[in-house]
C-alpha positions, 0 to 999 in steps of 0.5 A: 317389092302375098286370109285363108280360113277353112274349117269343118262344121261339126255335125251329129252322125248316126254310124249305121251297123249294116257293114257289122251286120254283114260281116257277122253273118257270113254263111259259117256264123249266121246261126250263132251270130245273128242275135248278136248282129241284131242287138248291134244294129238296133242300138247303134243309133240309139244316144247314149246318155253319158254322151255330151253334144260336140262343142260348137266351133267359134266363128273365125275371127274377122277384120274390124275397122274402128273409126278414130281421130287423127289425134289418136294416131301416135306421132301424126304431127311428127311425120315428115309427110311430104315424103309420101307425096310421090307414093300417093300420086302414083297410086292415085294415078293408077287407081283412077285409070279404072271405071268408076264402078269398080270396087276398091279391095275385097268386099269393096272395103275401099268403096269404089273408084269414084269415091277416090276421084275427089281425094286424088285430084286434091292430091294431084293438085297439091303444089310446093309452098314456101320460098325454097319450093319444097312441099310443106308437110303441114299442107299434105297433112291438112289435105289428108285430114280433109279427105280421109278418115282413119280406121284402126285395123283389128282382127278378132281381139287383136290390134297388133301384127308383124312388120318385115322389111324388104329391099331392092337386091343388087347383083353382078350379072352379064348379058351372056354366060361365061367368065363366071356368070353361070346362073340364069335369070329366066323370063316368064315361060310361054306355058306358064298359066296364072289364074286370079280366083277373084274372077271366079269368086269375089271371096278369093280376092288376092289368091292366085294359082299358077301351073301348066296344062298337061292333056287339058289338065292344069297341073302344078309348074316345075319346082325350084329343083326341077328347074335347077336341073334344067326343066326349062333349059330348052326354051331359050328363056334366059334374061340375064346371067348372074355371078352368084347363085345365093344372090339370085336366090335373094333376088327371087325373095325380093322379086326385084333388083338391079343387075350391074354389068361388066361394063358399068351399065345396069339393068333393073329387072322385076317380077314377071311371074311365079311358078305358083309353089308354096314359098318355104322360108329357109331361114326357119329351116335353119333356125329349126335345124340349129344352123342359125340361132333365132336371135341372130336370124336375118337376111344377112346372117342366112346369106353368110351361113349359105356362103360359108356352106356351099356344099349344103346351100344348093339342097337348102335353097332347093327346099323352097319350091317357089320360083320367080321369073323376071322382066327387064324394067325401064324407068323408075322401079322397082314395080309393086303389085299395084303396077307403080313404082315403089317408094323407099320407106313409104310403100308397104306390101299388105295382104290384098285380101284385107287391105286395098292396094293403093290406100293410105296406111298410117303405121305405128311400129319400131325401128328394126332391131330396137325393142324393150323399154325405149324403142325407136319409133317407126310412125309414118304415112305409108301407101299399100302398094305391093304384096308377097307370098309371105305377107298374109293377115289383116295386120301384117305389113313388109316395109320397102326400105330401098336399094342396095346394102344400106336397105338390106341392113335394115330390111334384113333385121326388121321383125317388129310388132306394130299396128296400123290405121286404114285412111279411107275416103270420107264418102266411103266412111259416111257410108260405113257410119250409116250401115253401122 
C-alpha cells in the first residue's frame, strides 16, 4: 500500500456398540443374533494387542526472535539510511498518539507505547547536518544503533520467507459515467459491517471479518460477481468512473491509486474497506490452467493476458470474490494500514499477527528478477506500515515500490526469498533478556 493455526488434538476413543446391538436385535432376528450382538458389545472397547497409540502431533511452529548485533546485519553499513527517516517519523507520530500502556503488536512483541517515546523523540529531533543541509546516513545509523536492538526473525526451523512487491496504480477516470468511463469505483457501503476480532480475543490480532446484518445475523457480504451484476447499484455509492475494468481490478489488488481525470487533474483514492471475502490470486489460476507459465508470471503478464482475452477476463476476475471500496485521499499518500502515508522503497507490508506496525525492520533479500550465484542485493532499513490479505506469515513481506509504471515494473516481478530483522527499543530488548 493482510498466523492462523488450527489443529485437532488426537484422542483415544471407545466407540460404543449400542447402535450395532439395536440393529441386530430387531424383532425378526432377536433369537438368533443376540449372542453375536452381545459379543460385539463386550469386545467393542477392548484394546487390541496389535494396535499402537496414535502418534502425537508436534506443536505448531512459533515465531522466535534471536538477539543479534548490527555487525551481523548484511549490508548495514552500506544502506542509504537517511531515505528511511520520513517513514520512521510518520510511524513514530502515529504510535505516540496512543496512551503509554497500549501494547505494540500481538502479545506486546513491541512492548508498549511508553517504550517508544524515547527512541521516537530522538528520531523527531534528528536534524540535517553538513553544508548541503542533507541528513547524513551515519547520523541516523548511529541513532538507530543507540536506541534499538536487532532480532533475527525465525519461524520454527526457517529463517527465510517470501518477499513480493506492490505499487500505487494509475488509471484513467472521470467524475461522471459516459464516454467510455463505465466502470465504477464504489465508496464503502453503509450496510458493510467490519469486526476487529482482536477486541474479542488478543490472539486474533490482525484478523477481521466483514459482512452485513440480515434478520439480526451477520452474513457474508456480496461477492465480486454479485456486485458486478448490480447488487449495490441502487445505493448511489459511485465515487468515480474508470475507463478500463482491468485497471480497476488491479487497483483492487493494490488498494490505492491515482485516477487521472480528463481535464488533466488527478484524484488519489485509497482503501476504505473490503467485503471480507477471501482473496483468490488469479495469477495462480492462470498458471494452473496453463495460460501463463510459472517462470513468466508477473503483474504485467497477467494484465496482458486479460486484455488479450476479453471474453474470458470478466469470468476469471470474478473468481476472486474479494472486493475493495475506496475513499478520496487529500494530501500525501497512499495510506497504509498503520494510517500513515507510505514511503516508496522504505515501507513494508507485513502480517500484523507477527510484526508490530510502526516498527523498523531490516530487510535482507534480492532485487526483483535477480537470482543465481550473483544476485543484486536488496538490503535496507524498512518500516512496517501496511498489511495485505495475501501477506500472511512470520517471515513475509510486501515491498512498496511507489507509483506508476516504473514501480509496476519492479513490483510485478518481485518474488524473492529473504529474511529480516525486527528492531526493538532497548527497553523492550532488556525485558526480553530478563525473561529468557
